[in-house]
C-alpha positions in Angstrom: -3.9 -38.1 19.8 -5.5 -34.6 20.1 -6.7 -32.8 17.0 -4.9 -29.5 16.2 -6.7 -26.3 17.1 -7.4 -23.8 14.3 -7.3 -20.1 15.5 -10.6 -18.4 14.9 -8.8 -15.5 13.2 -7.5 -17.9 10.5 -11.0 -19.4 10.0 -12.5 -16.0 9.7 -9.9 -15.1 7.2 -10.7 -18.2 5.1 -14.4 -17.5 5.5 -14.0 -14.0 4.1 -11.8 -15.3 1.3 -14.4 -17.8 0.2 -17.2 -15.2 0.4 -15.0 -12.8 -1.7 -14.4 -15.5 -4.3 -18.2 -16.3 -4.4 -19.0 -12.6 -4.9 -16.5 -12.3 -7.7 -17.6 -15.4 -9.6 -21.3 -14.5 -9.1 -20.7 -11.0 -10.6 -18.7 -12.3 -13.5 -21.4 -14.9 -14.2 -24.1 -12.1 -14.2 -22.1 -9.9 -16.6 -21.0 -12.5 -19.2 -23.0 -13.1 -22.3 -21.3 -16.4 -23.1 -23.6 -19.1 -21.9 -20.8 -21.6 -21.6 -18.7 -19.3 -19.4 -21.8 -18.4 -17.4 -22.5 -22.0 -16.5 -18.8 -22.5 -15.3 -18.8 -19.3 -13.3 -22.1 -20.1 -11.6 -20.9 -23.6 -10.7 -17.7 -22.2 -9.1 -19.7 -19.4 -7.3 -21.9 -22.1 -5.8 -18.9 -24.1 -4.6 -17.3 -21.0 -3.0 -20.6 -20.2 -1.2 -20.7 -23.7 0.2 -17.1 -23.3 1.4 -18.0 -20.0 3.1 -21.0 -21.6 4.8 -18.8 -24.4 6.1 -16.4 -21.9 7.8 -19.3 -19.8 9.0 -20.7 -22.9 10.8 -17.3 -23.1 12.6 -16.9 -19.4 13.4 -20.5 -18.5 14.1 -19.9 -15.0 12.7 -21.0 -13.1 9.6 -18.3 -11.5 7.4 -18.3 -9.2 4.4 -16.4 -9.8 1.1 -13.2 -7.9 0.4 -14.5 -5.1 -1.8 -11.1 -4.1 -3.0 -10.4 -7.6 -4.2 -13.7 -7.7 -5.9 -13.1 -4.4 -7.8 -9.5 -5.4 -8.7 -10.6 -8.7 -10.1 -13.4 -7.0 -12.1 -10.8 -4.6 -13.6 -8.4 -7.5 -14.4 -11.2 -9.4 -16.1 -11.9 -6.4 -18.4 -8.2 -5.9 -19.3 -6.8 -9.4 -19.3 -9.8 -11.7 -19.8 -11.3 -14.4 -17.6 -8.7 -17.2 -18.0 -5.8 -15.1 -16.5 -8.0 -13.4 -13.9 -9.7 -16.5 -12.6 -6.5 -18.7 -12.6 -4.7 -15.9 -10.7 -7.6 -15.9 -8.2 -7.6 -19.7 -7.7 -3.8 -19.7 -7.4 -4.2 -17.3 -4.5 -6.7 -19.6 -2.9 -4.3 -22.6 -3.1 -1.3 -20.8 -1.8 -1.8 -21.5 1.9 -0.9 -25.3 1.8 0.0 -25.3 5.5 -3.4 -24.0 6.5 -5.3 -26.6 4.4 -3.1 -29.4 5.8 -3.6 -28.4 9.4 -7.3 -27.6 8.9 -8.0 -30.9 7.2 -6.8 -32.7 10.3 -9.2 -30.8 12.5 -12.0 -30.9 10.0 -12.0 -33.7 7.4 -14.4 -31.7 5.2 -11.6 -29.4 4.3 -10.1 -32.1 2.1 -13.1 -31.8 -0.1 -12.9 -28.0 -0.1 -9.3 -28.3 -1.3 -10.3 -30.8 -4.0 -12.9 -28.2 -5.2 -10.2 -25.5 -5.5 -7.9 -27.8 -7.4 -10.8 -28.8 -9.7 -11.6 -25.1 -10.3 -8.0 -24.4 -11.4 -7.2 -27.5 -13.4 -10.6 -28.4 -14.9 -13.4 -25.8 -14.9 -11.4 -22.6 -15.6 -9.5 -24.3 -18.4 -12.8 -24.7 -20.2 -13.4 -21.0 -20.3 -14.1 -19.3 -23.6 -11.7 -16.4 -23.6 -11.4 -14.1 -26.6 -8.2 -12.5 -25.4 -6.5 -15.9 -24.9 -7.9 -17.2 -28.2 -6.1 -14.4 -30.0 -2.9 -14.8 -28.0 -1.1 -16.0 -31.2 -1.9 -12.7 -32.9 -0.6 -10.8 -29.8 2.6 -12.8 -29.8 3.1 -12.2 -33.5 2.9 -8.4 -33.0 4.8 -8.5 -29.7 7.7 -10.7 -30.8 8.3 -8.8 -34.1 8.1 -5.4 -32.4 10.5 -6.4 -29.7 13.0 -8.1 -32.0 12.9 -5.6 -34.9 12.7 -2.4 -32.9 15.3 -3.2 -30.3 17.6 -4.2 -33.1 16.8 -1.1 -35.1 17.2 1.3 -32.2 20.5 -0.4 -31.2 21.8 0.0 -34.7 20.6 3.6 -35.0 22.1 4.5 -31.6 25.6 3.9 -32.8 25.1 5.1 -36.3 23.3 8.4 -35.6 24.0 9.4 -32.0 21.0 11.8 -31.9 18.0 10.8 -29.7 15.4 13.0 -31.5 16.4 11.6 -35.0 16.5 8.0 -33.6 13.0 8.5 -32.0 11.4 9.9 -35.1 13.0 7.3 -37.4 11.9 4.6 -35.0 8.3 5.9 -35.0 8.1 6.0 -38.8 9.6 2.5 -39.2 7.4 1.2 -36.3 4.2 2.6 -37.7 4.9 1.2 -41.2 5.9 -2.1 -39.7 2.7 -2.2 -37.6 0.6 -1.9 -40.7 2.6 -4.7 -42.4 2.2 -6.9 -39.3 -1.5 -6.3 -39.1 -1.8 -7.3 -42.8 0.3 -10.4 -42.0 -1.9 -11.2 -39.1 -5.0 -10.9 -41.3 -3.6 -13.1 -44.0 -2.3 -15.7 -41.5 -5.7 -15.9 -39.9 -7.5 -16.0 -43.2 -5.6 -19.2 -44.1 -6.9 -20.7 -40.8 -10.5 -19.6 -40.8 -11.6 -23.1 -39.7 -10.1 -22.3 -36.2 -13.0 -19.9 -35.5 -10.9 -16.8 -35.4 -12.0 -13.6 -37.2 -9.2 -12.4 -39.5 -10.0 -8.8 -39.0 -9.9 -9.2 -35.2 -6.5 -11.0 -35.5 -5.2 -8.1 -37.6 -6.4 -5.6 -35.0 -4.8 -7.5 -32.1 -1.5 -7.9 -34.0 -1.4 -4.2 -35.2 -2.3 -2.7 -31.8 0.2 -4.9 -29.9 2.9 -3.8 -32.3 2.1 -0.1 -32.1 1.9 -0.1 -28.3 5.2 -2.0 -28.0 6.8 0.5 -30.4 5.6 3.5 -28.4 6.9 2.0 -25.1 10.3 1.1 -26.6 10.8 4.5 -28.3 9.7 6.6 -25.3 13.2 6.8 -23.7 14.6 8.5 -26.7 12.2 11.4 -26.2 13.1 11.7 -22.5 16.8 11.3 -22.5 19.4 13.2 -24.5 22.1 10.6 -23.9 21.7 7.9 -26.6 23.3 5.1 -24.6 21.2 5.8 -21.5 18.1 5.8 -23.8 19.1 2.5 -25.3 19.7 1.0 -21.8 16.3 2.1 -20.6 14.7 0.7 -23.9 16.4 -2.7 -23.4 15.2 -2.7 -19.7 11.6 -1.9 -20.9 11.9 -4.7 -23.5 12.8 -7.2 -20.8 9.9 -5.9 -18.7 7.4 -6.3 -21.5 8.7 -9.9 -22.1 8.4 -10.7 -18.4 4.9 -9.2 -18.1 3.5 -11.0 -21.2 5.2 -14.3 -20.3 3.7 -14.1 -16.8 0.3 -13.5 -18.4 0.6 -16.5 -20.7 2.1 -18.8 -18.0 -0.9 -18.1 -15.7 -3.6 -18.1 -18.3 -2.4 -21.3 -20.0 -0.7 -23.0 -17.0 2.7 -23.3 -18.7 6.2 -22.8 -17.2 7.4 -19.2 -17.0 11.2 -19.4 -17.0 12.0 -21.2 -20.2 9.7 -19.0 -22.3 10.9 -15.8 -20.7 14.6 -16.7 -21.2 14.0 -17.7 -24.8 12.3 -14.5 -25.8 14.8 -12.4 -23.9 17.8 -14.1 -25.4 16.4 -13.6 -29.0 15.8 -9.9 -28.4 19.1 -9.4 -26.8 21.0 -11.2 -29.5 19.3 -9.2 -32.3 20.0 -5.9 -30.4 23.7 -6.8 -29.9 24.2 -7.8 -33.6 22.4 -4.6 -34.7 24.6 -2.5 -32.4 27.7 -4.0 -33.9 26.3 -3.4 -37.4 25.6 0.2 -36.6 29.2 0.6 -35.4 30.4 -0.8 -38.7 28.1 1.5 -40.7 29.4 4.5 -38.7 33.1 3.6 -39.3 32.9 2.8 -43.0 30.4 5.4 -44.2 31.1 8.1 -41.7 27.5 8.6 -40.8 
């Protein structure tokens, strides 16, 4: 039985991907001040370089890393933290199952390379110290409350007032006041659990900022559209988008299912908005607002 032939172009592509990954992990290791994280990143960088060297021995050519991918990953790391960024990177490396399967038949060493990639995803990266992920609970507290409370408030005001400017200003005032309240709640909640290593002030900041940003995004349509129902529709679409984005972040960073969490958060926000919309209609009818 003859062994399958692997096109040189595919081997060069894999070689470049491994060198790109090595460059990314090496740069992240050099920049981090967390010694625990540094050790993990250096270990993965070493593995990726070994994988690159294997493919180079097969192609006989020198390649350069993908500079765009390196810069993009560096930006993601600054914004979203190492857990999300690196798991997303490893997910990309494991996507081409057909290539690994075919290549492992031609080169048995590829099986070990694939095992390394699986270990990076399931073991090493899961040990990363990630401040952004450590305070995910504080972010969820601000995000959930802002989505539920504000979508409900805006839905109710839409029917009761019917004026986008008034709704927007009212929503901003309520949102700002609520953000301070949520920041205080985040502080007190974290204060009660100081043994978990989280700073109460940092928790309050994450909760408050998340709430404010969510408020600004959800209220924005009322500043741009004069039709209250169009503004509400856009706001609800943005709410679903925010839920999808954050759920995707958590699902990647913590390796948990996306669909169930997304549907749960969306259903809660939609239900509250619908009930508030009905309540606004009742207020308008009975009080003639």
